[in-house]
N, C-alpha and C positions, 0 to 999 in steps of 0.2 A: 839376747841381742835385740835392742829396741830398733824401731824403724829408722831413727835418726842415725844410729851407728851403721845400720845396713846401707843407708844412702851414702854415708861417708866412705864405707868400704867399696861401694860401687865406683866412686870417684877415684879412690886409691887404686882399684883394679885397672881402670883406664890409664891412669898415670903410670902404673907399673908396667903395663904392656907397652906403653909408648917408649919406655926406656929399656925394653928388651928383657924384663923379668919374666920368668915362666911360672905359671900356676898349674896345679893339678886339676884337671876337669873331672867331673863325675857324671856318668851317664846312667840314666834310669829308664827302663822300659816299662810302660804301663799298659796293661790289658784291662778292659773294662766292659761291662754291660749295664743297662738300666732299663727299668720298666719292662721286666720280663712278663709280668702279668700272667703267671701260671701257665705259660705256653709250654706245657710238658711235652705235648705232641707237636709235630711240625705244622706249619701254616701254609695255606695257599696264598695266591696274590691278593685275595680279599681279606686276609688276616683272620680267617677262620680255619678250623681244623682241616688238615690236608687229607684227602682220600687215599686209599691204597693205590688206586689207579693213577692219580696225580703223582704219587711218590714214585711209582714205576716209570712214569714218563719224565721224571726229573723236574717237576714243577713246584717242589716244596722248599720251604726255607725254615731254618732254625729248629727249635725244639731242644729238649734236654740232651738227647743222644748226640746231636750235632755239636752242641755246646761243649760237651765233655771231650769229644774228638778234637775240636778246633783248639780248645785251651791246652790240651795235652800236646798237640802238634806244635803250637807256638812256644810252649815252655821248652820242648825238646830242641827246637831250632835256636832258642835263646840260651841254651845250656851254658853255664859259665858266666852269663851276664847278670846284671842286676834287674830283677823282675818283680813287679807288684801286680796282683789281680784284685780289682776293686769293683764294687757293686753299688750302683746309684739308686737303689731302692725300688719300691713297688714290685716286689716279687709275688705278692698276694693278688688274688682276684682276677678272673678273666677266663676260667675254664671250669669244666665239671670236676676236675681234679681238686681245685680249691673248694668248690661248692661241697664236695663229698668229704674231703680230708682236712680242710681248714688249716692249711699251711704245713702240715707234717710232710707231705710229699715234696713240696718245694724245698723244705729244709734238708731232706734226704739227698736230693740231687745237688743242692748248693754245697753241702759238705763234701760230696764226691768231687766237686770241681776245685775245692780247696782255696776259697777266697781268702785274701789277707784281711779285708775289712769291708763292711757295707754300711751305708746310712739307711735309716728307716725312711720309707716313703709314706705318703698320706694313706695309701691303701693298706698298709700294714695295720692301720687302726680301724679298718672298716667294721670288724666284728669286736671291737673293743679289746679289753685285756683277755677275754676268753679265748681268742685265737692267737694273740700276740705272745702271751706268756708261755704256752706250750712250745711255740716256735723258738723263743729265747732259751727255753730249757734244753733244747737238743742241738742248737746251732753251735758249730765248733770254731767259730772265728768271731772277732770283735764286731759288735753292732754299735753304731755311733749316731749321735745327734746332740750337738751342743745346746740346741734350743728346746729339747724335750726335758721337762722336769717332772719326775714322778714323786708324788707326795708319800708320806709315811704310810698312808692307807692303800697305796697301790701295790699290786702283786708284782709289778715290773721290778721294783726295787732299784738297784744300781746297775742293772744289766745293760742299760743303754748308756754308754759312756760318751762324754762330750768329745773326747779325742783319744788318740793313742800314739805312742812313739814306737816305730819299728826300726830295727837295725838291718839294713840291706847293703851288703858289700862293704861293711865297715863304716857306713854313714848312717846317721840317725835321721829318719824321716818322720815328721809330724803329720798326722792325718786328722782333720776335724770334720765331723758330720753336721748336717743341718737338713731340716725338713721344711716344706713350705709353711709360711705363717698362717695360712687360712685352713690348716688341717682341721681345726674344730668345726669349720663351716662345711667342709666337703667330706669328712669322715666322722668317726665316732670314738675319739680317744677317751671320752668319759670324764667324770668330775675329778678323778684323782691324777690326771695327767695334764699339765699345763704346757702350752706351746708358746715359748717366748720369742722375742724378735731375733731373726736370724743374724742380722748385721751386728747387733750389739753382742750377742753371745759368741759369734765367730771371732769378732775383734778381741773380746776378753780372752778367748782361748789362745789366739795368736800371741798375745802378750805373755801369757803364762808359759807357752812353749819357748818363746824367745828368751825368757828369763832362765830357762834350763839350758840355753845354748843351742837350741835347735834353729838352724837357718835354712832348712828346706821344708816348706809347709804346703800340704795339699788340702784344699777344701773339697770334700766329697759331699756334694749337695743334691738335694731333691727339691729344687725351687724353680727350675725352668731356665732355658737358654737366655731369654731376654734379661732376666734378673742376674744371672751369672755374669753376663757381659757388662751390664750397666752398674752393678753394685758389688757383687761378691769379688770379682777380679780386681776391684779398685780398693779393697781393704788393705791398708799398708801391712806388709809382711806375708800376705798370701802369694805363693809362687806359682801354683798350678790349680786349676779348677777342673774337676771331673764331675759332670752333672747328670741330671735326669729330670723327670716330671713333664717336660714339654714334648717328649717323643721326637726330639729334633734330630734329623739326619744332617750331619756335617760331612762334607766330602770335598776333595779337590778335583774330582772327576765326574760327579753326578750333577747335571744341571738343575735337578730338582732340590738340591740341598739348600738348607737355610743359611749356610755360611761355610767358610773354609774349615778344614780340619787340620790342626787345631786353629781356632780363631784367636789371634794375638791381640790382647787388650793392653793399653797403656795404664800402668799403675801410677798413682800420683807421686810415688817415691822414685820415679824415674827409670823403671824397668818394665819389661813386657811380660804379661801373664798368659800362658796358653789356656784356652777354654775348650773343653771337649764334651761331646755327648754322642751316643751310638744308637740313635733312632729308638726302636722298641721291639718287643715280642721276640727277642733273640734272633732277629733277622741279620744282625751284624754283631761282630766282636770288635770293639774299638781297640786300636793299638797305635801308640805313639811313643817316641823316644825324646826324652828331655835331657839336655846337657847343661849342667850347672858349673859355674866357675867355683873357685875355692871358697868364695864368700857366700855361696848359696844363691847367686844371681843366675837366672836362666839365660844362657847364651843362645840356645837354639832349641826348637821343638818341631818335630816333623813326624808325619805318619799318615795313615788313612784307615778307615774301618774296613774290616774283612767281611765280605758278603758270605753268609752261611747258606749257600745254595747246594745243588746236587753234587757239586765238586767235593763237598765235605761228606765223608762216609759216616753215617751214624754209628755210634758205639753199640755193638751187638748186645752186650750185657745190659746196657741201659734200656735198649728196646725191649728186651725180655722182661725187665722189671716193670716197664710202663704197661706192657700187655697184662702182666699179673695184677697190677694196681687198677687197671682199667676194666677188668672183668665185671665187677659189680655194676658198672655204669654203662657198659657197652650196649646192652639191650635198649636202654632209654635213649642213648645217643643215636642209634641207628634206626629207630622207629620213624617211619615216614608220616608227616603231618599234612603236607600239601606240595605244591609245585609253583614255580614262578616263571613267567614268560621271558624274563630278562633279569640281569643282576640287580639286586636291591642295594643301593649305595648307603652304607652306614659309616663311611669314612670319617675319621676325626676332623680332617680339614674342612669338610663340607658341613657336617652336623653341628659344629661349634661356631659356624660363621654365617649360616643362612638356612633356609628351608632345605631339607634333604629327604630323600625317598624313604629311608628307614624311619625318620621322625614322623612322617605322615602315616606310615603303616602303624606304628605303635600308638600314636594319638588317635587315629581312626578306630583302632581296635578297642581303645578305652571307651570311646563314645558309643560304639556298637554294643558293648557289654552293659552299660548302665544308662543308655539314653532314655530307656523307658521309665527311669526313676527321676526324671527332671534334670538330669545332668546334660548340659549343652556345650560345655567347654572342657577341653583336655589340654594339659600342659605337661610335657616330658622334657627333662634336661638332656641336652645333646651329649653330655659327658657320660650319661648312663647307657649310651648305645655303643657297644664295644667291638662290633665287627660288621662286615657286609655279608651278604648271602649271594652266592653265584646262581646263575640260571639253571633251571631244571628242578629236580626233586628237592624238597626241603625236609631235612630230618629234625627231630627234636633237639639233637645235639647242636645243630646250627642255630636254632632259636635261642638256646641257652648260651651259646657263644656271644650272641648279640646282647642278651639280658642275663648276665651271670650272677646278679647280686641278690637273688631271691627276694626281690621287693614284692610287696603286695599292692593291689589296686586300692587306692584311697579316694574317698569322696568327701566333699564338704561344700558349704555355701559361702559366698564371698561377695562383697560389694564391688561394683564396677571400678571404682577408684582404686581399690586395693589390688584388683587384677592388673590394672595399668602399672601400679607400683611394682608388682611382681615381674611384669615384662621388662620394666626398667632394670631390675636386678639381672634379668636374663641377658641383656646386652651390655651390662656394665663392664665386662672384661673381654669383650670381643677381640680387642687388639692383642690380648695375651692368649687367645684360644681357650678361654675359660669354659669349663664344662657346663656352666649354668645356662648356656644359651637355650632359649625356649623353642622347642618344637611344639606345634599346636594343632588342634582341630576345633571346629566350631567357632573360630574367630580368625580374623586376619589382622596383621599389624604392619606398619611401616616404621623403620627406625633410621636415624642418622648417626652413623658410627663416628662421624667427625665432631659431633657435639660433645659437651662435657658429660661424663658419666652421671646418671641421675636425671638427665634432660634429653635423652636420646630418642624416646618414643615420640613419633610424629603423629600417628593416628592409630586408633583401634576400632575395629568394627566387629560386631557379632552376627552370627548367622541368623537370618530371619526368613523362614520359608525357603524360597529358592534364591534369595538374595542376601544382602548384608545391610546392616544399619549401624549407626554410631553407637558405641557402648554408652550406657547410661551410668554415670558415676555413682548414683544413689540406688540403682536397682540391685537386687540380690540375684546372683547367678549360681547355678549348680556346676561345680568344677570337679574333674577327676584328675588325679596325678598318681605318683607312686608314694608309698608310705615314707620313704626317705625324705623326699622333698616336702611332704605334708608336715613332717616333724621339724622343718626348718633347714634341712640340708641344702648345700650348694648356694647358701646365701638367701634362701627363700624363707627367711624368718617370719615374714608377713603371713605365710600360710599357717604357721603355728599360732601367731598372736591374733590374727584377724579372721581366721577361718572359723565358721560356725557349723555346729551339728556334724562334726567330723567323724568319719568312720574309716579306720586304717586297716581293717583286717579282711579285706576282700581277697579274691583268688590271687594266686601268684601271677605277676605280670607276664611271665613267660607263657603261662597257660592261657591267659587272655589272648595273647598274640597268636599262639598256636591254634586256638579255636577259631579265631578270626580268619587265619590263613586257610584252615580247612573249609570254612564256610564259603570262602571266596577262591576256591581252587578251579583253575589255575589263577594265581594272583598276578596282576600287572602293576609293577611299580610306577609311580608318577609323582610329579610336583605340579602345583596349580596356582602358584603365586600367593599363597596365604601368608608368606613372610617376605617382605620387600625392603631392600636397602634403598633409602632415598638417594636420588641423584643430586649430590651436592658437590661443590668445589672442594677438592682434596686439600687438607691442611698440609703445610710443609712437613716433610718426613723428618723424623728425629734420627733415623738411622740411614746409612747409605742403602740404596736399593739392592745392592749385592747381598745384603744380609736379611732381606725381607723373607717372610714365610713363603713356602712354595704355593703355587696356585692350587686352589681346591681341586680343580679337575685332574691334577696330576695323580691324586690318590683314588679318584672315583672312576667308575666305569664311564666310557665316553658318552657325552650328553646325547649324541645323535642316536644312541641305541635305546634311549628311554622313550616309551610311547607317549603320546600326547596326553594332556591332563584328562581329556574326556574319557580316556580308557580306564579310569579308576573304577574299581569294582563297586557295584551297588549292593550294599549289605542286604537290603530287603528283597532282592531278587536272586541272591546267591543260591546255588544248588549244592547238593551233597558233594563231598570230595570226589574228584574225577579219577585220581590215581587208585590203583588197586592195592589194597592193604593185605598184609599177610593173613591168610585164613586163620580164624580162631584167636586173633590178637585182641586184647582188651583195649578200650579207649586209652588214649595217651594219658599217662600219669607223670607227675613230677614230684620232687621231694615235698614232704608235708609242709604246708604254710605255717606261719607263726602261730603260737598258742593264742587261743581266743578267736580263731577263724570261725566265721559264720557265713552262710550263704548271703552274698551281698544283696541279692534281689529281695531278701526278706528284711534287710537291716538298714539299707542306705536311706538317707533322708529323702522324702518326697517333697519337691519344691512347688509351691503354689504358683500358678501362672501369673506373671507380672504384667502390669499394664504396659502397653507399647511406649517406649521412651519417646519423649518429645524430640522433634527433628533438630532443635537448637541445642541438644545436649551432646553434640559431637565431642568426643574425647580427643584433645590435642595436647601439645606440650603445655598449653596454658590452662588446661582443665584443673579444677580444684582437686587436691589430694586429700585423703582422709587425714585429719589432724587430731592430736591429743594435746591436752594442756601440758606444757613443758614442765618437767620436774626440776625444781630449783636444786642447785648444788648443795650437797650435805657434807657434814664432817662425820667420820666414823673412827672411833677409838678401837684399835686392834685388840682383840681378846684372844686367849689361848685357843688354838685350833682354827683360827680364821685363815682362809685362803682367798685369793682374788676371784677364783671361780665361784666360791660360795657367796661372796659379797655381790658379785654380778647377778647371781640368781636371786638374792634377797632384794636388791635395789632395782634390777631391770627385768627380772623374770627369765633371764637367759644367761647361763654360765659362760657361754662363748663370748660374751661381751666384756670379759675380764680385762682385755687389752685396753679398753676405754679408761678403766680405772688406773691401769699401769701407766698409760701415757700421761695422766694427770698427776702422777706421783713419781716423777723420774728418779727420786732418791731412794725409793722403796725397792727392795729386792723381792721379786715375785715368789721365790721359793723359800724365803726366810723373813717373814714379816716380823717386825719388832713389836712385842706385846707392850701396849700402852702408848704406842705412837699413833698419830692422827693422820688419817687418809682423807683426801678430798674425793667425794663421790660426785662426778660431774652429772649434769642434767642428761637425761636419756635423749 
């Protein structure tokens, strides 16, 4: 059924109802989660692992055991009704269970919950096919994404389907998956998996399903609430959107919610599409009811997410299994490394929008580790900070909850102009809560979030003695970051292309932070104004204020509890850890770093002292950027074995830029290039 016919049937339905004709309605109950992020154990209010004491006091949320109970309870309550259980992706990454077992534990519990379908999220690609393929080997329900294309060389094969049709209560339901288009930038799918455009691939899949007579279609996406509202829900033929990626809480009762649950969006074909999401970390189980008329048009959608708090009794069998699986990592998790005088805010809303306490801690720790090697600047992506830490003793498990990715400390040299370009990338997606937002040390910067992306940095100053001076676009600075960003992750391609004398095999970043915390025990969290949003007149809002993102302070510890900036620990005067360690305990150890690890202090580049920049070299929005001669457009004749990824690597040196070629050749099919055809290779 094409969209024109569906629109005609909608008109016919209205006409029929006006003349008293009766149609059979169909009601579907949808349960869903998204962005579980390996929260196998329950979480506290800071989104890190809950302690036994907090569990006893009823202060914990979510976890696999609560999810199993809640899903079973809702299925029982809906017995005899039409029910679907859907998963919005990002089950990987976020706890020591993923770090240790690489997805097999998540698969075990997801199978126990008996999902009907899931879409892949970007984090399912964090460890490439090495972790994804074993997960797909054991998962017992369909895994979907219309815009994931695995080449013949990929071990994924055809196990990620674009869509599936399920029969529920005598009706056929089409479900189409999709993952965020920037997955190659923020994860590691590798050269054998292409990520195509979500809108184009969902639209094509809708048309395919409609041709089979399917008139009830769900888009199961991992692209984020803003994109779900603005684009996915407006694809003709999409009836329902169940989303993920932005960790958005939608609710009809919580004043911190980003929007109503479900959010009803006008589709251009003249009907309304419910859009849902259920926050993250298994804190909520989404549940809503959709009523369709006989022609597959949504007549009504209603519901609210269920908070998985202490009122939900964790499944005892699952708790026992978690304890068994956790035994090998329990010693590491419980080992104390330091303490903090106040909560350290690592909340998503704060660390992806401005300076945050956790960002300062991590960036300061980097500088402390390699400052004696000429490194003066540190940059950490806000999206790499995955939890806050509550006040009191700090365990290694808490540090690993903040930094679960097993990244290593990376160092390199870079010109000032390129550093400014990197900071532009950091603020380029601030309105979407992009994880690339730059937390820094050794410099301070001001940005204007209302300016056009690419022109938002207002000023950059680098630390000089006890003060700051304008960054010199031509001077070379020593920079520290994590190896993921140094390799171009999160849009920091300039680190890979313009970084000099790079060394990516330093200590694990979690160990660097643990050592810094121990050195500065007790640690006092702080912010000091190193990242400032320019005070400019706000541009007209594109969305009603009711659907705006919740204020950052809603998720963060109260600002008045944070000590003043001057309370920041001084690395050079720090004493030995003040807390008493278990007698006979060895120094804190973490999983082995990447192959090729060497002592960074023996290998990192030593940067010669630069001449003091001239005062008139202040870096502003008008400052000259590093430029290369533009590459003229070229023509390429497709040969056997060519892929857009390979062509992008050949012509641009970066396979992730394959979309640039795709956009210039709209008639070409990314997954099936015609041998002998000619492609235009646009200028880089």
